[in-house]
N, C-alpha and C positions, 0 to 999 in steps of 0.2 A: 561424613568421615574424610578424612584426609588419605589421598591415595598412594602418597609418596612418602618414602623414609627420608629423612634429614636430621642432620645434627644441630643444636641448638647453642650459641654463645650469648651472653651479655657483657661487652667489654665496659672496662672501668673508665675508659676515656677515648677520646677520637683517635689517637695514634694507635691504641689496640686495635680499634674497630678496623683500620685502614690496613693493618697487618694481616688480620683474619679474611679480610676481603681479597686481599692481594694473594696470598699464598693457597686459596682454596677455589679450583676452579668449580664454577657453579654455584658460589655463594650469592645469598641474596640479602639485601637490607630490609629488616623487620622494623617498621616505625607505627603507623596506626594499623598496616594489615587489612585495611578495607578493601583493597583490589587483589593482593597477592593471596590472602587465606582462602579466599573463595576460589581462586584459581588453582591453589594447591588441592582443596578439597574436590574439585571437579576434575582434577586430571589434565588439565591445560597450562600447567606450568609444573616446572620441577625445581628442586632445591637440593644441593648437598648439604649445605649450612645455612642456617637463619643467624644473621648477625644484628641482635635487637641493639637499637640506639635510641629508645625511647627515653631513657632517662639520662643521656648525655647533656650535661648542662651547658656544653660549648654549641649545642645545636637548638637552645632555647632562647626564647624571650624577643622582643621587639624593642629596638633602640632608635632613637632619634637624634638627628643632628640640629644644630638652631637653625639651619637654613630650610629645613623640613625633609631632608633625606632619610630613608628609613633603612634599618638593617633587620630582617626578619628572619629569625632562628629556622632551619629547616624542620625541626621536630615541634615547633609551635602548632598547635591543633588549629583546625579550621575556626571551630568555636572562639578562641582566643583572637585570632586574626578579624574575625566579624565584628568584634566587640570592642576592640582596643582603640582607646582615644585618640591615641596617635595616628592610626591607619584612617579612621572615620574622618580625621581632620586633613590628613596630608594625602591620601591615596583612597578616597571613597569607592573607586571602582574596584580594587581589590576586595575591601570589605563587602561590598555587594557580591562579588564573585562568591566569596566565601559563604556568604548566607544561602546563595542559591545551592549550594551542595547537599544533595540528600535531605535527610532528616536530623533532629537534634542528636541523635546517637552516633550517627555518620560523623557530624561536625564535631562532636567531642571526642572522637577516636583519630579520625582523619587528620593527616598533617599537610603542612606546605609541601614539604620536599615530595610527600608521596603523590601527590594531586599534580604537581608538575612534572613528576617522572612516569607517569601512566601513560606509557608509549603505546601505541595502537588503540587507544581509547579516548575519546573526546571529553574532556573534563575541564572545569571552568577558570582555575586559575591561569593557566598557560596564556590563554587570549587575554585576559586582563594586565598580565605582567607585559605582554607584548605592547599594548596600547600604552602603558606607563613607563616605557622604553627601559624597563628593569634588566637587570643583569642576574645570572644564576651562578652563585659561588659554589664553587668544587673543591673539594679536597682529594688529593690520590698519591700516589708513589712519588711523583716529582713536585709536591707542594700544593699551593693553593692557587687558583687562577678563576677566571670568571669568563662567562659567554654570553652575549645577547640572547633574551629569553626567546626570540624566534629562532635563532641557532640551535639553543638547545632542544627546544620542541621538535626539530627535526631529526639531531643526532642523539640526544639522550646522555646519559652520563657514561664516560669511558669506563672499560672495565677495571675494576680494583678501586674506583674511586665513588665518592658520594657526595650529594648535595649539603652543603652545611647552611646556606643562607640564601635570601633573596634579597638584592640589592636594589632600592627603589629611589630614583633621584629626585630632588625637589621640583617643586611647580607643577604637581600633578592633581590638584584640589579640583579644576574642572573636568572631573573625569565620571563615568557611569559605566553601568552593564545592565546588559537586557537579556532574557533566556527565554526560550520555548523548551519545554523539556519533554522527553521521552517518557511516556505516562507509566511505561513499565519499570524503567530502569532509573528515572531522574536523571540519566546524562543528558547532555542538550542536544537536542534535535538541530538546534541552532542556537547560538549566542554570540553576542556582538559586543565588544568593548570599546570604548572611545576616550580620547582625551583630547582638549583643546588646547591648543598651545599658540603662541605668537606667530607662528610659521605655518599655522593652519592646524586640521584635525588630524590625528592618529586614530586609525581605524583598524580594528582586526577581529576576526570571524574564526569560529570553530563549529564543528558538527556539521556543518553544510559544505565544507571543504574537506579534503583528505587529510589536512594538518592545520594546527592553529596558524594562520595567516594573516599577514598585516595587508592591507589592500592598498597600496600605494597608488595605484590607479585611480580609485574612487577618492582618495585624499585629494590628489592632482586636480580632478575635476571641480570638486568642491571649493577648493583652494582659489580657482582660476575663476568661479562663476557666483560664488557667495561672498558677502560681507563676512567680517570676522564674526559678528554678533549673531548671526541669524543662518539657520541652515534649514530651509524647508522642507517638509516632507517629500514635495515634489522633485525638487532639486535632487535630494538623496537618492530616489527611486531611479530617476534618470540616470545617476552616476553609477548605480549597480547594474542598470539594463544595459550600459556599455562595456560592462566586464565580458570575458569570454563565458559561453554557457559552460565549457568544458571545466572551469574552475570549480564549478558546484557538482557534488558526487550524489547523484541520486542514490535512495536505498530507502528501506523501512517503509515502503509504500508511497515515498515522495519522488518527484520529479526533480530534474535540475532547475528547469523553469520556476518550479513553487519555492525550492531552497532559495534562489537567488533573490526573489521577491521577499520571502521571510526575512533572509538577511537584511535587505535595505530596510524593511518595516522597524525590525529590531534596532538597526542602525540609526533611523531617525528618531526613534523613541530616546535611544542612549544620548544623542546630541541635545535633544530637549532638554533633557534631567541634567547635562553637563552644563549647558548654556545657563541655567538657572543657578550654577555654582560660580559663575565668572564675576 
């Protein structure tokens, strides 16, 4: 049973959706509803107005440029993202992160924008987007702009705005994602995403940390000690052991020491998978 009263609107276009969000304090965006509806039902969230954007064509679809860059609409489902040939070819880390979400029903309803915007809860796409050096495109009262994925993961969407797309640069073929899921919720206990670039690896983790986070210290240690063609498990674990323990947040019966080690193991696995794609 939903415990809060709210109004519902299904705008015909993006501009109408932004007007509704801007003029109604407490308005919330409804797309897949996989997080929002359970929160409303359980009384942990409230909304004065639900603005349903699921059918807005401006927010759907996956487009690629000749160089391999991608624009992924925010209302694209996780199932579509996981199986799209452009994503599989140019950003396999994102496809793997989408496949790791929940079960088929969740992936058929859950959306890219919703997964990126699930503030306060570890989800799979933000960390893969950070590793891919992606940007989150937003539309709001003052027009459109974009933020780096890590900055968006920290700040979330400004009031009155909504996510319109995920912008993924070219050159992300050598990428991978690994996850250990919480058995009860399927949210990541720890997940790691990597992308191998000419300047070294990009590495990001979530679940084990307070928020999705790029580990530039680990990147620098690996880039300084390993060849660009091989990142051994021993070197990866050593690079993680050098990280401050307070970086990893204990919880759900796990210690910071365990989570730091788990993050290293998952990163080593992801780097091995990514190396196979170089």
